[in-house]
One Martini backbone bead per residue (centre of mass of N, CA, C, O) as a GRO file, in nm:
protein
  538
    1GLY     BB    1   1.696   4.879  -0.321
    2ASN     BB    2   1.566   4.949  -0.627
    3ARG     BB    3   1.422   4.697  -0.646
    4PRO     BB    4   1.162   4.554  -0.757
    5LYS     BB    5   0.879   4.403  -0.685
    6ILE     BB    6   0.812   4.058  -0.640
    7PRO     BB    7   0.602   3.832  -0.688
    8GLN     BB    8   0.434   3.577  -0.514
    9VAL     BB    9   0.477   3.222  -0.556
   10ALA     BB   10   0.376   2.881  -0.581
   11PHE     BB   11   0.587   2.599  -0.570
   12PRO     BB   12   0.616   2.283  -0.622
   13ASP     BB   13   0.752   2.022  -0.512
   14LEU     BB   14   0.900   1.722  -0.621
   15PHE     BB   15   0.732   1.514  -0.459
   16PHE     BB   16   0.430   1.593  -0.531
   17GLY     BB   17   0.343   1.735  -0.802
   18ARG     BB   18   0.137   1.966  -0.749
   19TRP     BB   19  -0.048   2.204  -0.664
   20GLY     BB   20  -0.014   2.518  -0.562
   21SER     BB   21   0.046   2.579  -0.200
   22ALA     BB   22   0.130   2.731   0.102
   23ASP     BB   23  -0.023   2.492   0.308
   24ARG     BB   24   0.126   2.256   0.181
   25ALA     BB   25   0.295   1.989   0.162
   26GLY     BB   26   0.593   2.080  -0.008
   27ILE     BB   27   0.559   2.399  -0.010
   28LYS     BB   28   0.727   2.672  -0.170
   29THR     BB   29   0.822   3.012  -0.162
   30PHE     BB   30   0.897   3.219  -0.446
   31PRO     BB   31   1.021   3.423  -0.655
   32ALA     BB   32   0.912   3.568  -0.947
   33VAL     BB   33   1.107   3.479  -1.233
   34ARG     BB   34   1.311   3.509  -1.488
   35LYS     BB   35   1.561   3.370  -1.667
   36GLU     BB   36   1.719   3.655  -1.711
   37ALA     BB   37   1.736   3.681  -1.373
   38SER     BB   38   2.017   3.494  -1.304
   39SER     BB   39   2.193   3.710  -1.216
   40PRO     BB   40   2.389   3.808  -0.949
   41ALA     BB   41   2.342   4.122  -1.007
   42ARG     BB   42   2.014   4.051  -0.951
   43GLY     BB   43   2.010   3.976  -0.624
   44GLY     BB   44   2.101   3.663  -0.623
   45VAL     BB   45   1.927   3.511  -0.834
   46THR     BB   46   1.860   3.171  -0.892
   47VAL     BB   47   1.821   2.948  -1.171
   48MET     BB   48   1.671   2.618  -1.188
   49VAL     BB   49   1.651   2.326  -1.379
   50VAL     BB   50   1.397   2.085  -1.331
   51GLU     BB   51   1.187   1.843  -1.241
   52ASN     BB   52   0.849   1.839  -1.213
   53ARG     BB   53   0.633   2.050  -1.320
   54VAL     BB   54   0.347   2.246  -1.196
   55PRO     BB   55   0.167   2.468  -1.335
   56ASP     BB   56  -0.016   2.715  -1.369
   57CYS     BB   57  -0.306   2.793  -1.545
   58ALA     BB   58  -0.169   3.087  -1.621
   59ASP     BB   59   0.015   2.997  -1.805
   60ALA     BB   60   0.122   2.907  -2.070
   61ASP     BB   61   0.057   2.753  -2.331
   62CYS     BB   62   0.020   2.415  -2.379
   63SER     BB   63   0.189   2.409  -2.659
   64LEU     BB   64   0.406   2.513  -2.473
   65GLY     BB   65   0.661   2.351  -2.386
   66ALA     BB   66   0.650   2.118  -2.160
   67TRP     BB   67   0.542   1.859  -2.001
   68THR     BB   68   0.266   1.836  -1.774
   69ALA     BB   69   0.036   1.766  -1.526
   70ALA     BB   70  -0.189   1.931  -1.663
   71ASP     BB   71  -0.185   1.763  -1.925
   72THR     BB   72  -0.262   1.495  -1.795
   73GLU     BB   73  -0.536   1.589  -1.688
   74MET     BB   74  -0.650   1.658  -1.969
   75CYS     BB   75  -0.634   1.375  -2.086
   76LEU     BB   76  -0.819   1.234  -1.882
   77ALA     BB   77  -1.069   1.419  -1.925
   78SER     BB   78  -1.099   1.417  -2.248
   79SER     BB   79  -1.096   1.080  -2.265
   80LEU     BB   80  -1.347   0.981  -2.110
   81GLY     BB   81  -1.628   1.024  -2.204
   82SER     BB   82  -1.810   0.733  -2.179
   83GLY     BB   83  -1.613   0.515  -2.014
   84LYS     BB   84  -1.560   0.224  -2.136
   85TYR     BB   85  -1.265   0.177  -2.066
   86GLN     BB   86  -1.290   0.208  -1.754
   87ILE     BB   87  -1.496  -0.021  -1.722
   88ARG     BB   88  -1.313  -0.250  -1.811
   89VAL     BB   89  -1.101  -0.219  -1.591
   90TRP     BB   90  -1.296  -0.250  -1.355
   91LEU     BB   91  -1.410  -0.537  -1.421
   92VAL     BB   92  -1.136  -0.663  -1.357
   93PHE     BB   93  -0.990  -0.526  -1.104
   94GLY     BB   94  -1.247  -0.482  -0.938
   95PHE     BB   95  -1.341  -0.777  -0.919
   96ILE     BB   96  -1.089  -0.889  -0.792
   97TRP     BB   97  -1.100  -0.711  -0.542
   98VAL     BB   98  -1.380  -0.792  -0.438
   99THR     BB   99  -1.326  -1.117  -0.420
  100ALA     BB  100  -1.017  -1.121  -0.288
  101ALA     BB  101  -1.022  -0.914  -0.030
  102CYS     BB  102  -1.174  -1.135   0.168
  103SER     BB  103  -0.954  -1.313   0.306
  104PRO     BB  104  -0.971  -1.217   0.613
  105GLN     BB  105  -1.285  -1.317   0.628
  106ILE     BB  106  -1.283  -1.624   0.579
  107PHE     BB  107  -1.194  -1.716   0.862
  108VAL     BB  108  -1.454  -1.626   1.007
  109LEU     BB  109  -1.630  -1.845   0.847
  110THR     BB  110  -1.423  -2.111   0.886
  111GLY     BB  111  -1.314  -2.140   1.177
  112PRO     BB  112  -1.524  -2.321   1.333
  113LYS     BB  113  -1.464  -2.571   1.147
  114MET     BB  114  -1.160  -2.597   1.221
  115TYR     BB  115  -1.195  -2.653   1.523
  116GLN     BB  116  -1.387  -2.926   1.450
  117ASP     BB  117  -1.155  -3.076   1.317
  118ARG     BB  118  -1.051  -3.400   1.388
  119SER     BB  119  -0.798  -3.419   1.183
  120LEU     BB  120  -0.711  -3.127   1.348
  121PRO     BB  121  -0.608  -3.088   1.668
  122SER     BB  122  -0.407  -2.828   1.636
  123PHE     BB  123  -0.666  -2.650   1.546
  124THR     BB  124  -0.693  -2.420   1.739
  125LYS     BB  125  -0.785  -2.112   1.832
  126ASP     BB  126  -0.501  -2.009   1.905
  127ASN     BB  127  -0.339  -2.116   1.659
  128LEU     BB  128  -0.514  -1.971   1.440
  129SER     BB  129  -0.454  -1.685   1.541
  130VAL     BB  130  -0.155  -1.702   1.471
  131CYS     BB  131  -0.190  -1.754   1.169
  132GLN     BB  132  -0.340  -1.485   1.117
  133SER     BB  133  -0.102  -1.311   1.203
  134LEU     BB  134   0.083  -1.406   0.973
  135PHE     BB  135  -0.075  -1.268   0.754
  136TYR     BB  136  -0.006  -0.975   0.854
  137VAL     BB  137   0.295  -1.005   0.837
  138GLY     BB  138   0.304  -1.059   0.533
  139TRP     BB  139   0.165  -0.797   0.451
  140ALA     BB  140   0.381  -0.611   0.562
  141VAL     BB  141   0.627  -0.722   0.409
  142GLY     BB  142   0.508  -0.696   0.121
  143SER     BB  143   0.456  -0.390   0.124
  144ILE     BB  144   0.762  -0.295   0.165
  145LEU     BB  145   0.898  -0.484  -0.072
  146LEU     BB  146   0.677  -0.478  -0.328
  147SER     BB  147   0.563  -0.188  -0.387
  148PRO     BB  148   0.809  -0.061  -0.553
  149LEU     BB  149   0.749  -0.228  -0.817
  150PHE     BB  150   0.523  -0.041  -0.933
  151ASP     BB  151   0.730   0.193  -1.007
  152ARG     BB  152   0.942   0.022  -1.179
  153PHE     BB  153   0.749  -0.206  -1.360
  154GLY     BB  154   0.455  -0.151  -1.300
  155ARG     BB  155   0.124  -0.218  -1.251
  156ARG     BB  156   0.027  -0.468  -1.416
  157PRO     BB  157   0.258  -0.687  -1.395
  158THR     BB  158   0.279  -0.686  -1.085
  159THR     BB  159  -0.008  -0.758  -1.016
  160LEU     BB  160  -0.024  -1.033  -1.169
  161LEU     BB  161   0.213  -1.173  -1.031
  162LEU     BB  162   0.102  -1.153  -0.737
  163LEU     BB  163  -0.167  -1.297  -0.797
  164VAL     BB  164  -0.050  -1.572  -0.861
  165GLY     BB  165   0.084  -1.618  -0.584
  166TRP     BB  166  -0.180  -1.592  -0.422
  167ILE     BB  167  -0.331  -1.835  -0.542
  168LEU     BB  168  -0.118  -2.053  -0.475
  169ALA     BB  169  -0.128  -2.006  -0.165
  170TRP     BB  170  -0.421  -2.092  -0.126
  171PHE     BB  171  -0.391  -2.383  -0.225
  172ALA     BB  172  -0.173  -2.453  -0.013
  173SER     BB  173  -0.348  -2.409   0.247
  174VAL     BB  174  -0.529  -2.658   0.173
  175GLY     BB  175  -0.326  -2.893   0.091
  176VAL     BB  176  -0.144  -2.910   0.355
  177THR     BB  177  -0.381  -3.044   0.540
  178THR     BB  178  -0.347  -3.338   0.369
  179LEU     BB  179  -0.047  -3.348   0.471
  180GLY     BB  180   0.073  -3.525   0.691
  181ASP     BB  181   0.079  -3.429   0.991
  182ASP     BB  182  -0.050  -3.214   1.217
  183ASN     BB  183   0.195  -3.025   1.265
  184THR     BB  184   0.268  -2.985   0.967
  185ALA     BB  185  -0.003  -2.856   0.889
  186LEU     BB  186   0.026  -2.607   1.073
  187LEU     BB  187   0.290  -2.498   0.955
  188GLY     BB  188   0.190  -2.480   0.659
  189TYR     BB  189  -0.046  -2.290   0.713
  190GLY     BB  190   0.120  -2.056   0.825
  191ALA     BB  191   0.300  -2.017   0.574
  192ALA     BB  192   0.064  -1.964   0.377
  193GLN     BB  193  -0.042  -1.711   0.522
  194PHE     BB  194   0.211  -1.545   0.477
  195ALA     BB  195   0.204  -1.557   0.165
  196ILE     BB  196  -0.068  -1.431   0.125
  197GLY     BB  197   0.003  -1.160   0.257
  198ALA     BB  198   0.240  -1.083   0.069
  199PHE     BB  199   0.064  -1.100  -0.209
  200THR     BB  200  -0.151  -0.873  -0.123
  201ALA     BB  201   0.001  -0.632  -0.265
  202TRP     BB  202  -0.181  -0.618  -0.525
  203ILE     BB  203  -0.377  -0.397  -0.426
  204VAL     BB  204  -0.206  -0.154  -0.499
  205GLY     BB  205  -0.221  -0.190  -0.808
  206ALA     BB  206  -0.531  -0.186  -0.835
  207ASN     BB  207  -0.568   0.095  -0.720
  208LEU     BB  208  -0.392   0.247  -0.930
  209MET     BB  209  -0.542   0.155  -1.184
  210LEU     BB  210  -0.822   0.287  -1.106
  211GLN     BB  211  -0.724   0.592  -1.051
  212GLU     BB  212  -0.519   0.663  -1.307
  213ILE     BB  213  -0.773   0.667  -1.529
  214PHE     BB  214  -0.863   0.921  -1.369
  215PRO     BB  215  -0.953   1.206  -1.280
  216ALA     BB  216  -0.936   1.370  -0.981
  217ARG     BB  217  -1.253   1.445  -0.946
  218VAL     BB  218  -1.328   1.099  -0.988
  219ARG     BB  219  -1.162   0.887  -0.803
  220ASP     BB  220  -1.384   0.797  -0.594
  221VAL     BB  221  -1.569   0.616  -0.766
  222PRO     BB  222  -1.413   0.345  -0.810
  223ILE     BB  223  -1.358   0.295  -0.506
  224THR     BB  224  -1.650   0.289  -0.415
  225CYS     BB  225  -1.739   0.052  -0.593
  226VAL     BB  226  -1.546  -0.153  -0.469
  227PHE     BB  227  -1.639  -0.132  -0.171
  228VAL     BB  228  -1.933  -0.205  -0.222
  229GLY     BB  229  -1.878  -0.478  -0.354
  230TYR     BB  230  -1.726  -0.595  -0.113
  231ALA     BB  231  -1.958  -0.578   0.091
  232LEU     BB  232  -2.163  -0.747  -0.066
  233TRP     BB  233  -1.989  -0.998  -0.088
  234LEU     BB  234  -1.966  -1.041   0.215
  235CYS     BB  235  -2.270  -1.068   0.265
  236ILE     BB  236  -2.315  -1.313   0.077
  237SER     BB  237  -2.111  -1.503   0.210
  238ALA     BB  238  -2.247  -1.509   0.487
  239LEU     BB  239  -2.523  -1.618   0.396
  240CYS     BB  240  -2.416  -1.878   0.265
  241ALA     BB  241  -2.268  -1.988   0.523
  242GLY     BB  242  -2.553  -1.976   0.698
  243THR     BB  243  -2.690  -2.187   0.505
  244PHE     BB  244  -2.604  -2.403   0.259
  245MET     BB  245  -2.284  -2.395   0.380
  246ARG     BB  246  -2.288  -2.499   0.679
  247GLU     BB  247  -2.208  -2.820   0.593
  248TRP     BB  248  -1.953  -2.756   0.477
  249ASP     BB  249  -1.642  -2.775   0.396
  250TRP     BB  250  -1.381  -2.559   0.445
  251ARG     BB  251  -1.231  -2.613   0.181
  252SER     BB  252  -1.462  -2.569  -0.021
  253GLN     BB  253  -1.532  -2.283   0.072
  254THR     BB  254  -1.261  -2.152   0.002
  255LEU     BB  255  -1.247  -2.223  -0.305
  256ILE     BB  256  -1.512  -2.078  -0.384
  257CYS     BB  257  -1.413  -1.788  -0.299
  258MET     BB  258  -1.161  -1.798  -0.520
  259ALA     BB  259  -1.273  -1.851  -0.811
  260PRO     BB  260  -1.341  -1.571  -0.942
  261ALA     BB  261  -1.048  -1.459  -0.947
  262CYS     BB  262  -0.929  -1.688  -1.126
  263ILE     BB  263  -1.111  -1.627  -1.380
  264VAL     BB  264  -1.041  -1.306  -1.422
  265ALA     BB  265  -0.729  -1.260  -1.423
  266PRO     BB  266  -0.649  -1.309  -1.735
  267PHE     BB  267  -0.777  -1.031  -1.838
  268GLY     BB  268  -0.528  -0.848  -1.749
  269LEU     BB  269  -0.352  -0.891  -2.014
  270TYR     BB  270  -0.555  -0.673  -2.185
  271MET     BB  271  -0.442  -0.444  -2.035
  272ASP     BB  272  -0.331  -0.125  -1.947
  273GLU     BB  273  -0.155   0.120  -1.864
  274PRO     BB  274  -0.167   0.394  -1.707
  275LEU     BB  275  -0.149   0.705  -1.837
  276SER     BB  276  -0.016   0.870  -1.606
  277TYR     BB  277   0.227   0.677  -1.576
  278LEU     BB  278   0.343   0.701  -1.863
  279LEU     BB  279   0.386   1.011  -1.854
  280ALA     BB  280   0.573   1.013  -1.604
  281ARG     BB  281   0.787   0.816  -1.771
  282GLN     BB  282   0.805   0.922  -2.074
  283ASP     BB  283   0.618   0.725  -2.258
  284TRP     BB  284   0.516   0.836  -2.552
  285GLU     BB  285   0.437   0.604  -2.734
  286GLU     BB  286   0.251   0.450  -2.539
  287SER     BB  287   0.073   0.689  -2.468
  288SER     BB  288  -0.038   0.739  -2.753
  289LYS     BB  289  -0.164   0.462  -2.790
  290VAL     BB  290  -0.355   0.465  -2.543
  291LEU     BB  291  -0.501   0.730  -2.610
  292ARG     BB  292  -0.624   0.636  -2.878
  293LYS     BB  293  -0.783   0.401  -2.757
  294ILE     BB  294  -0.959   0.561  -2.562
  295CYS     BB  295  -1.090   0.753  -2.771
  296ARG     BB  296  -1.218   0.526  -2.941
  297ILE     BB  297  -1.393   0.389  -2.716
  298ASN     BB  298  -1.515   0.680  -2.598
  299ALA     BB  299  -1.564   0.895  -2.816
  300ALA     BB  300  -1.318   1.097  -2.811
  301THR     BB  301  -1.156   1.431  -2.793
  302LEU     BB  302  -0.866   1.587  -2.842
  303PRO     BB  303  -0.705   1.855  -2.809
  304PRO     BB  304  -0.512   1.985  -3.052
  305GLU     BB  305  -0.276   2.099  -2.881
  306LEU     BB  306  -0.224   1.832  -2.726
  307SER     BB  307  -0.162   1.657  -2.969
  308LYS     BB  308   0.083   1.817  -3.067
  309LYS     BB  309   0.251   1.787  -2.810
  310LEU     BB  310   0.268   1.477  -2.808
  311GLN     BB  311   0.393   1.449  -3.090
  312ARG     BB  312   0.651   1.608  -3.026
  313ALA     BB  313   0.747   1.412  -2.806
  314CYS     BB  314   0.775   1.165  -3.000
  315ASP     BB  315   0.975   1.324  -3.215
  316SER     BB  316   1.154   1.405  -2.945
  317PRO     BB  317   1.415   1.259  -2.783
  318ALA     BB  318   1.525   1.521  -2.621
  319MET     BB  319   1.277   1.515  -2.458
  320THR     BB  320   1.251   1.507  -2.093
  321GLY     BB  321   0.993   1.671  -2.012
  322GLN     BB  322   0.969   1.792  -1.723
  323THR     BB  323   0.965   2.134  -1.602
  324SER     BB  324   1.131   2.370  -1.379
  325ILE     BB  325   1.129   2.664  -1.167
  326VAL     BB  326   1.383   2.715  -0.927
  327THR     BB  327   1.428   2.933  -0.657
  328SER     BB  328   1.712   3.113  -0.496
  329VAL     BB  329   1.804   3.381  -0.321
  330ASP     BB  330   2.102   3.269  -0.222
  331GLY     BB  331   2.194   3.064  -0.476
  332SER     BB  332   2.097   2.795  -0.397
  333ALA     BB  333   2.017   2.475  -0.429
  334THR     BB  334   1.741   2.281  -0.458
  335PRO     BB  335   1.661   2.002  -0.324
  336LYS     BB  336   1.561   1.694  -0.365
  337CYS     BB  337   1.273   1.529  -0.302
  338THR     BB  338   1.168   1.290  -0.056
  339LEU     BB  339   1.049   1.071   0.178
  340CYS     BB  340   1.252   1.221   0.406
  341ASP     BB  341   1.122   1.471   0.407
  342GLY     BB  342   0.958   1.663   0.621
  343ALA     BB  343   0.678   1.701   0.485
  344ALA     BB  344   0.646   1.410   0.383
  345LEU     BB  345   0.690   1.258   0.650
  346SER     BB  346   0.457   1.387   0.809
  347CYS     BB  347   0.230   1.299   0.619
  348ILE     BB  348   0.281   0.990   0.645
  349CYS     BB  349   0.250   0.968   0.954
  350LEU     BB  350  -0.045   1.059   0.964
  351ASN     BB  351  -0.149   0.833   0.776
  352VAL     BB  352  -0.059   0.592   0.946
  353VAL     BB  353  -0.242   0.635   1.188
  354CYS     BB  354  -0.508   0.611   1.027
  355TRP     BB  355  -0.460   0.330   0.906
  356CYS     BB  356  -0.433   0.175   1.173
  357THR     BB  357  -0.714   0.242   1.281
  358ARG     BB  358  -0.888   0.131   1.055
  359SER     BB  359  -0.786  -0.161   1.046
  360THR     BB  360  -0.831  -0.241   1.342
  361SER     BB  361  -1.135  -0.172   1.351
  362TYR     BB  362  -1.238  -0.340   1.118
  363TYR     BB  363  -1.119  -0.626   1.197
  364GLY     BB  364  -1.202  -0.626   1.492
  365LEU     BB  365  -1.513  -0.631   1.439
  366SER     BB  366  -1.510  -0.895   1.283
  367TYR     BB  367  -1.390  -1.078   1.517
  368CYS     BB  368  -1.632  -0.967   1.721
  369SER     BB  369  -1.907  -1.076   1.600
  370ASN     BB  370  -1.950  -1.321   1.810
  371ASN     BB  371  -2.009  -1.090   2.053
  372LEU     BB  372  -2.277  -0.944   1.969
  373SER     BB  373  -2.409  -1.223   1.892
  374GLU     BB  374  -2.499  -1.551   1.832
  375ASP     BB  375  -2.495  -1.496   1.514
  376MET     BB  376  -2.232  -1.468   1.308
  377TYR     BB  377  -2.348  -1.454   1.015
  378TRP     BB  378  -2.540  -1.214   1.066
  379ASN     BB  379  -2.327  -1.019   1.158
  380MET     BB  380  -2.167  -1.015   0.890
  381ALA     BB  381  -2.404  -0.922   0.712
  382PHE     BB  382  -2.450  -0.654   0.856
  383LEU     BB  383  -2.166  -0.542   0.811
  384GLY     BB  384  -2.176  -0.552   0.501
  385PHE     BB  385  -2.413  -0.356   0.469
  386VAL     BB  386  -2.280  -0.117   0.615
  387ASP     BB  387  -2.043  -0.090   0.425
  388ALA     BB  388  -2.201  -0.011   0.172
  389VAL     BB  389  -2.320   0.250   0.289
  390GLY     BB  390  -2.053   0.389   0.367
  391TYR     BB  391  -1.925   0.397   0.079
  392LEU     BB  392  -2.153   0.562  -0.053
  393LEU     BB  393  -2.113   0.820   0.129
  394VAL     BB  394  -1.847   0.921   0.019
  395SER     BB  395  -1.937   1.041  -0.256
  396VAL     BB  396  -2.147   1.230  -0.134
  397LEU     BB  397  -1.962   1.397   0.063
  398LEU     BB  398  -1.743   1.488  -0.162
  399ARG     BB  399  -1.949   1.704  -0.290
  400PHE     BB  400  -1.916   1.903  -0.009
  401ILE     BB  401  -1.645   1.791   0.102
  402SER     BB  402  -1.347   1.713   0.204
  403LEU     BB  403  -1.135   1.463   0.266
  404ARG     BB  404  -1.036   1.562   0.542
  405MET     BB  405  -1.314   1.615   0.675
  406CYS     BB  406  -1.441   1.340   0.631
  407GLN     BB  407  -1.235   1.177   0.797
  408GLY     BB  408  -1.243   1.330   1.070
  409MET     BB  409  -1.552   1.301   1.128
  410ALA     BB  410  -1.570   0.993   1.114
  411LEU     BB  411  -1.370   0.928   1.347
  412LEU     BB  412  -1.521   1.082   1.566
  413CYS     BB  413  -1.791   0.925   1.547
  414ALA     BB  414  -1.668   0.644   1.599
  415SER     BB  415  -1.565   0.699   1.886
  416ILE     BB  416  -1.842   0.743   2.015
  417ALA     BB  417  -1.980   0.475   1.942
  418LEU     BB  418  -1.762   0.282   2.068
  419GLY     BB  419  -1.773   0.394   2.356
  420ILE     BB  420  -2.070   0.314   2.414
  421CYS     BB  421  -2.039  -0.001   2.378
  422GLY     BB  422  -1.888  -0.048   2.662
  423PHE     BB  423  -2.196  -0.013   2.822
  424LEU     BB  424  -2.312  -0.267   2.687
  425ARG     BB  425  -2.486  -0.550   2.641
  426LYS     BB  426  -2.454  -0.856   2.552
  427GLY     BB  427  -2.684  -0.914   2.279
  428SER     BB  428  -2.792  -0.647   2.233
  429TRP     BB  429  -2.936  -0.411   2.028
  430GLN     BB  430  -2.763  -0.173   2.115
  431LEU     BB  431  -2.488  -0.296   2.048
  432MET     BB  432  -2.542  -0.351   1.751
  433LEU     BB  433  -2.598  -0.057   1.674
  434GLY     BB  434  -2.330   0.069   1.769
  435ALA     BB  435  -2.146  -0.107   1.589
  436MET     BB  436  -2.271  -0.016   1.317
  437VAL     BB  437  -2.206   0.286   1.345
  438GLY     BB  438  -1.901   0.255   1.378
  439ARG     BB  439  -1.859   0.106   1.108
  440LEU     BB  440  -1.967   0.326   0.921
  441PHE     BB  441  -1.739   0.541   0.989
  442ILE     BB  442  -1.501   0.359   0.918
  443ASP     BB  443  -1.575   0.330   0.620
  444ILE     BB  444  -1.548   0.624   0.544
  445ALA     BB  445  -1.246   0.643   0.624
  446PHE     BB  446  -1.152   0.414   0.438
  447GLY     BB  447  -1.243   0.545   0.161
  448THR     BB  448  -1.044   0.804   0.192
  449ALA     BB  449  -0.753   0.690   0.206
  450TYR     BB  450  -0.676   0.629  -0.092
  451CYS     BB  451  -0.737   0.911  -0.211
  452LEU     BB  452  -0.556   1.088  -0.024
  453LEU     BB  453  -0.282   0.961  -0.105
  454VAL     BB  454  -0.295   1.007  -0.414
  455ASP     BB  455  -0.331   1.322  -0.392
  456CYS     BB  456  -0.030   1.363  -0.261
  457MET     BB  457   0.111   1.183  -0.476
  458ARG     BB  458   0.325   1.090  -0.695
  459GLU     BB  459   0.340   0.853  -0.933
  460ASP     BB  460   0.653   0.748  -0.862
  461LEU     BB  461   0.553   0.725  -0.522
  462ARG     BB  462   0.292   0.562  -0.449
  463GLY     BB  463   0.390   0.277  -0.392
  464LYS     BB  464   0.567   0.349  -0.146
  465ALA     BB  465   0.349   0.485   0.026
  466PHE     BB  466   0.164   0.240   0.041
  467GLY     BB  467   0.368   0.050   0.169
  468ILE     BB  468   0.399   0.199   0.438
  469CYS     BB  469   0.100   0.199   0.525
  470GLN     BB  470   0.057  -0.105   0.506
  471PHE     BB  471   0.277  -0.196   0.701
  472MET     BB  472   0.175  -0.049   0.957
  473SER     BB  473  -0.121  -0.156   0.952
  474ARG     BB  474  -0.046  -0.460   0.974
  475LEU     BB  475   0.097  -0.441   1.244
  476ALA     BB  476  -0.161  -0.336   1.394
  477THR     BB  477  -0.333  -0.614   1.303
  478LEU     BB  478  -0.208  -0.854   1.467
  479GLY     BB  479  -0.437  -0.833   1.708
  480ALA     BB  480  -0.718  -0.888   1.579
  481PRO     BB  481  -0.771  -1.197   1.632
  482PHE     BB  482  -0.765  -1.144   1.960
  483LEU     BB  483  -1.028  -0.969   1.993
  484GLY     BB  484  -1.226  -1.221   1.993
  485LEU     BB  485  -1.122  -1.295   2.304
  486MET     BB  486  -1.255  -1.030   2.391
  487PRO     BB  487  -1.438  -0.808   2.535
  488VAL     BB  488  -1.635  -0.549   2.428
  489LYS     BB  489  -1.583  -0.345   2.673
  490VAL     BB  490  -1.275  -0.326   2.568
  491VAL     BB  491  -1.255  -0.295   2.260
  492CYS     BB  492  -1.430  -0.045   2.182
  493PRO     BB  493  -1.288   0.180   2.351
  494ALA     BB  494  -1.008   0.136   2.222
  495LEU     BB  495  -1.098   0.206   1.931
  496GLY     BB  496  -1.203   0.489   2.005
  497ALA     BB  497  -0.929   0.609   2.093
  498MET     BB  498  -0.792   0.574   1.818
  499ALA     BB  499  -0.992   0.758   1.662
  500VAL     BB  500  -0.917   1.019   1.805
  501LEU     BB  501  -0.621   1.028   1.713
  502ALA     BB  502  -0.681   1.023   1.407
  503SER     BB  503  -0.845   1.285   1.402
  504MET     BB  504  -0.609   1.466   1.489
  505CYS     BB  505  -0.423   1.396   1.248
  506THR     BB  506  -0.615   1.498   1.031
  507ALA     BB  507  -0.609   1.799   1.130
  508LEU     BB  508  -0.283   1.817   1.061
  509MET     BB  509  -0.325   1.809   0.782
  510PRO     BB  510  -0.285   1.934   0.485
  511ARG     BB  511  -0.457   2.187   0.330
  512SER     BB  512  -0.639   2.311   0.090
  513SER     BB  513  -0.654   2.578  -0.105
  514ALA     BB  514  -0.815   2.819  -0.281
  515LYS     BB  515  -0.612   2.823  -0.515
  516GLU     BB  516  -0.638   2.530  -0.595
  517GLN     BB  517  -0.937   2.537  -0.671
  518GLN     BB  518  -0.905   2.756  -0.893
  519GLN     BB  519  -0.713   2.590  -1.074
  520ARG     BB  520  -0.906   2.355  -1.130
  521GLN     BB  521  -1.134   2.529  -1.252
  522SER     BB  522  -0.960   2.650  -1.479
  523LEU     BB  523  -0.894   2.383  -1.617
  524GLU     BB  524  -1.187   2.296  -1.678
  525ALA     BB  525  -1.267   2.548  -1.844
  526ARG     BB  526  -1.048   2.513  -2.059
  527LEU     BB  527  -1.135   2.233  -2.156
  528MET     BB  528  -1.423   2.308  -2.249
  529SER     BB  529  -1.338   2.519  -2.455
  530GLU     BB  530  -1.162   2.329  -2.634
  531ARG     BB  531  -1.386   2.126  -2.695
  532ASP     BB  532  -1.579   2.325  -2.840
  533SER     BB  533  -1.378   2.402  -3.061
  534ALA     BB  534  -1.342   2.118  -3.180
  535ARG     BB  535  -1.639   2.079  -3.261
  536GLU     BB  536  -1.659   2.320  -3.457
  537VAL     BB  537  -1.443   2.220  -3.652
  538ALA     BB  538  -1.591   1.938  -3.702
   0.00000   0.00000   0.00000
């Protein structure tokens, strides 16, 4: 009863491993106690040492104690320098993503030619729509089964291995149509589409590679650049298909679209694992080597205290990495958090609804492009241009509002635009304008999806989280190829209703607190101070 009051602080739970905040998913508030206060005689407060602590920026000096996620963030920020290293990684994996992620759209450009191929009478519009649905089935299966490999075996090797399988499956989809009878060709093409979808899980690894080499405050930049490049590539592909490639055979057109990714993919062998992933796995030797390489290429200098701390980790095999103090007032141990814990599971479920809406709306509008106006190729070119503008707006908006608000407002605006499209006449400029506006806001929501999920998840669980979201969103897009067979006045209002639901789910997502923002600003101020001190010493 005479025990003094102990101030309350927020400790992050083990699943998220992020900055502490009382209203964020996975955050629990415990009394702040010292280690010597662990005696049951002192109020029954028990202290347990567990893994993966992210301390407040007001904690002890960085050079003391074990390695923390705050130290990882400081490594990423201080080694950024000129950014030449990050640009190299982006030029490889970003270019592969830009040129190869258009695979679902290639069918939209080559589909009419496949319908008219007299050597393949079984390749009717309905049968090819089924084959395209098999692509999304494969993408869903590959996402849930192959995405955990990125956490277990690393980002780079898993990405390159799946990319090789993806390229071979594309060649098989073209070659199988020249062998055997017509029915065999149709079955082989469907199987190849399933394999292409399964190996498309490499996109998860490319996304993690691009985001985990940047500090958290600028992670939206590489993803925005990829999405803008993807949109422009899609626009160029549509223009080429509608002009000088209009008379080309669909097989030649498919292989030409895949050629750039095949040429650039071998350069991925010369890239390194992301620094934050190596530090999370406590691979100190490899982390030190990669960090020295980044600083040399970027002409950057690591704060002296952080260098000493990393060197001590390399020299001390007994150092197990991150530690945290988790307290329980009743003396019971706090269980380790997993994907199935309440806060984490609810956060993933909310993200799944948003991912399903974005994917269905995005690909659904692509397949419906031939119903917007008479020229399908110009429709795709306009959609690609709108995509580029929408993705550019993501980085601009995130300088003023949060990820959560940006996504929620974009989905709400998309629902209004798509709902209006249901009352407009087919082929009219009003319908085209409404569809473009709806696509614009869907693009903004699409661009925030990848950053929002990475911001919520810890490094060693991001692959699994992406796998779940990709799996559910691909299941939702199974019907996307069939949306092209339905009238616009039915499709657009349905997509608008889904966007309203996703906007509501975004509003229910845990929001970052003011304390979190203060901690990030404190970390950046501390980093700048140490960098200035290092320059003065030099």
